[in-house]
C-alpha positions in Angstrom: 43.6 45.7 139.3 46.3 47.8 141.9 49.2 49.3 141.0 52.1 50.7 142.7 54.4 53.1 142.8 57.1 53.5 145.0 60.1 55.5 145.8 62.1 55.8 148.6 59.6 58.9 150.0 56.6 58.4 148.2 53.8 55.1 147.8 51.4 55.7 145.1 48.5 52.6 145.4 46.3 53.0 143.2 42.8 50.9 141.9 41.3 50.3 139.1 38.0 47.7 138.9 38.3 46.9 136.1 36.9 43.5 136.4 33.3 45.7 137.8 33.7 48.4 134.2 33.4 44.6 132.1 30.0 43.5 133.8 29.1 47.5 134.1 29.9 47.3 129.6 28.0 43.7 129.4 24.9 45.4 131.3 24.9 48.3 129.5 24.7 46.2 126.4 22.0 44.0 128.2 19.4 46.8 128.6 18.3 48.0 125.8 17.7 44.3 124.8 15.8 43.7 128.0 14.2 47.2 128.2 13.1 46.5 124.1 11.1 43.2 124.9 9.9 44.7 128.4 7.8 47.8 126.9 5.6 46.1 125.1 4.2 44.8 128.4 4.9 48.1 131.1 2.6 50.1 128.8 -0.6 51.4 130.6 -3.5 52.9 128.6 -6.1 54.8 131.3 -9.5 55.9 130.3 -11.2 58.9 132.4 -14.0 60.1 131.0 -16.7 62.9 132.7 -20.1 63.5 131.8 -21.4 66.4 133.0 -25.3 66.7 131.0 -26.3 63.6 129.3 -24.4 64.5 126.2 -21.9 66.6 127.3 -19.4 65.7 128.6 -14.8 64.5 127.6 -13.1 61.3 128.2 -9.2 61.2 127.4 -7.1 58.4 127.2 -4.0 58.6 128.5 -1.8 56.2 127.2 2.3 55.9 129.0 5.4 53.8 129.3 9.0 54.3 130.1 9.7 56.5 127.7 7.5 58.7 126.2 3.1 59.8 127.5 0.1 60.4 124.8 -3.2 61.7 125.7 -5.8 62.2 123.2 -9.2 63.8 124.3 -12.7 62.5 122.5 -15.8 64.7 123.3 -18.5 62.6 125.1 -21.0 63.5 121.4 -18.7 62.0 119.9 -17.5 58.9 121.7 -19.9 56.0 120.4 -18.3 52.8 122.6 -15.3 49.9 122.7 -15.3 47.1 120.6 -12.9 43.8 121.0 -11.2 43.5 118.0 -10.4 39.8 117.1 -9.4 37.9 114.3 -10.5 33.3 113.7 -6.8 32.5 114.6 -6.9 34.9 117.8 -9.3 32.7 119.2 -7.1 29.0 119.0 -3.4 30.7 118.7 -1.1 32.8 120.7 -2.4 36.4 118.2 -2.9 39.9 119.8 -6.3 41.3 121.0 -7.3 44.2 120.5 -10.1 46.2 122.5 -11.1 50.2 120.6 -12.3 53.3 121.5 -15.1 54.1 118.6 -15.5 57.8 117.9 -17.2 59.0 115.3 -14.1 60.2 113.7 -12.9 56.8 114.2 -11.4 54.3 115.6 -8.8 54.3 118.9 -6.4 51.7 120.0 -7.2 51.0 123.7 -5.1 47.8 124.7 -4.0 45.0 122.9 -3.6 41.9 124.7 -1.2 38.9 123.5 -0.9 35.9 125.8 -0.6 32.5 125.7 -3.9 31.9 127.4 -6.8 34.0 124.2 -9.3 32.4 125.9 -8.9 34.3 128.8 -8.5 37.4 127.0 -10.3 37.1 124.9 -13.2 37.9 128.3 -11.1 40.3 129.8 -11.6 42.1 126.6 -14.9 42.1 126.4 -15.9 43.2 130.2 -13.5 45.8 129.5 -15.2 47.1 126.3 -18.6 46.3 128.0 -17.6 47.9 130.9 -16.9 51.3 129.0 -20.5 50.4 126.8 -22.8 50.5 129.6 -21.5 54.1 130.6 -21.8 55.2 127.1 -26.0 54.3 127.4 -26.1 55.1 131.0 -26.0 58.9 130.6 -27.0 58.7 134.6 -23.2 58.4 135.8 -21.2 60.7 136.2 -17.9 60.1 135.5 -15.8 56.6 134.8 -12.0 55.2 134.7 -10.6 52.6 133.9 -7.1 51.9 133.4 -4.9 48.7 131.5 -2.0 47.2 131.8 0.9 47.0 135.0 2.4 50.6 136.7 3.1 48.1 138.9 5.7 46.5 136.7 6.8 49.5 135.3 8.2 51.1 138.6 9.5 47.7 139.4 11.7 47.8 136.2 12.7 51.7 137.0 13.4 50.3 139.8 16.0 47.3 139.1 17.7 49.3 136.8 18.0 52.5 138.6 20.0 50.2 141.2 21.9 48.8 139.2 23.9 51.8 137.5 23.9 53.4 141.0 25.7 50.5 142.0 28.0 50.3 139.5 28.6 54.3 139.6 29.3 52.7 143.3 31.3 50.3 142.9 32.9 51.6 139.4 35.3 54.4 141.6 39.0 55.1 141.3 40.9 54.5 144.1 44.0 56.7 144.5 46.2 56.7 147.4 49.0 58.7 148.2 51.4 57.9 151.4 54.1 60.8 151.6 56.7 60.5 154.1 57.6 64.1 153.5 54.7 65.5 154.4 53.7 62.5 156.8 50.7 62.1 155.9 48.7 59.7 153.1 46.4 61.4 151.1 43.0 59.1 149.5 41.6 60.2 147.0 38.2 58.4 145.7 36.5 59.1 142.7 33.8 58.7 139.7 33.0 60.2 137.0 33.4 63.8 137.6 33.0 63.6 141.3 36.0 63.3 143.2 36.2 63.5 147.4 40.1 63.8 149.0 40.8 62.7 153.0 43.6 63.4 154.4 45.7 61.5 157.3 48.6 61.7 159.5 51.3 58.6 159.2 51.4 59.0 162.9 48.5 58.0 163.1 48.5 54.9 161.4 48.9 51.9 163.6 48.2 48.3 161.2 47.8 47.6 157.3 45.5 44.4 157.8 43.3 43.0 154.7 39.8 42.3 154.9 37.8 39.0 154.0 34.7 38.3 152.5 33.2 35.3 151.0 29.7 35.6 148.9 28.4 33.4 146.4 30.5 33.8 144.1 33.8 32.7 146.2 36.9 34.9 148.4 37.3 39.0 147.9 39.9 41.1 149.5 40.6 44.5 150.8 42.7 47.0 152.6 41.8 48.7 155.3 44.6 50.9 157.2 44.2 50.8 162.1 44.4 54.0 163.3 45.4 54.8 166.2 41.3 56.6 167.5 40.4 53.1 167.5 38.6 53.3 163.4 39.4 51.9 160.7 39.9 53.1 156.9 39.3 51.4 153.9 41.2 51.9 151.2 38.6 50.8 148.8 34.3 50.3 150.1 34.0 47.5 148.0 35.2 43.7 148.4 37.2 42.1 144.8 39.6 39.2 144.3 40.9 40.5 141.1 40.3 37.5 139.9 43.3 35.9 142.2 44.1 34.3 145.2 44.2 36.4 148.0 48.9 36.3 147.7 48.3 39.1 145.7 46.6 41.5 148.0 48.8 40.0 150.8 51.4 41.6 148.3 50.4 45.0 148.4 49.9 45.3 151.9 52.4 44.0 152.8 54.3 47.2 151.3 52.1 49.8 152.4 53.2 48.2 156.0 57.0 48.6 154.8 56.7 52.0 153.5 55.9 52.6 156.8 58.0 50.9 158.6 54.9 49.0 160.2 54.9 45.4 161.6 52.1 43.7 160.4 49.8 42.5 163.4 
């Protein structure tokens, strides 16, 4: 929303992107739900084993997600191999199938597969279990590493979420423009949360006031810009919007500035 206040010597125009704030509010409600369903998909489990002697060494099981990470150490002499836990129902239905690591003191969950193609999961998990068991049995192999999950997906989700947050923060700026005849200048203040930036130009530098138009898939959007005598443009906002109104709404604001400055719009 663009609000305008005017006296004979001062004109103040303030831009508050309510529409973008509303989108940000809805997004803040949707993102936690999306992350809730995505977190199980972006979990990664990595098993790294190092054998210094046939029965000496250790394995480290690292399980990580976007929110947390855990590490467990298994002495080589206690590590017994791996097994796929699969119920009869999971052979024909979309039921979780789990790969567990076997130790002398119990079992550790390594990876859980839940898919619309349970036979594919069973084959993949069995292949992984066979590789782990081969390492345990072959005392001549000094090192072994295997990872299950999709770390690329985790980085992609993190990147998209961060980009959306930064974009909303950038577009949610509050812009206040004070045209002051007594000072002979216009002061433009941009504010994002607790950060603000101010620039000042002399009124005599302003040659024209124009409305810029931009098309996107949502229709036409607008912003006001000041044309300076140096040939540079000074947009009052970095973003384009239509405030859910027609062009005439923003044109009236531009006309008010031009009349206040005694400029004729070109």
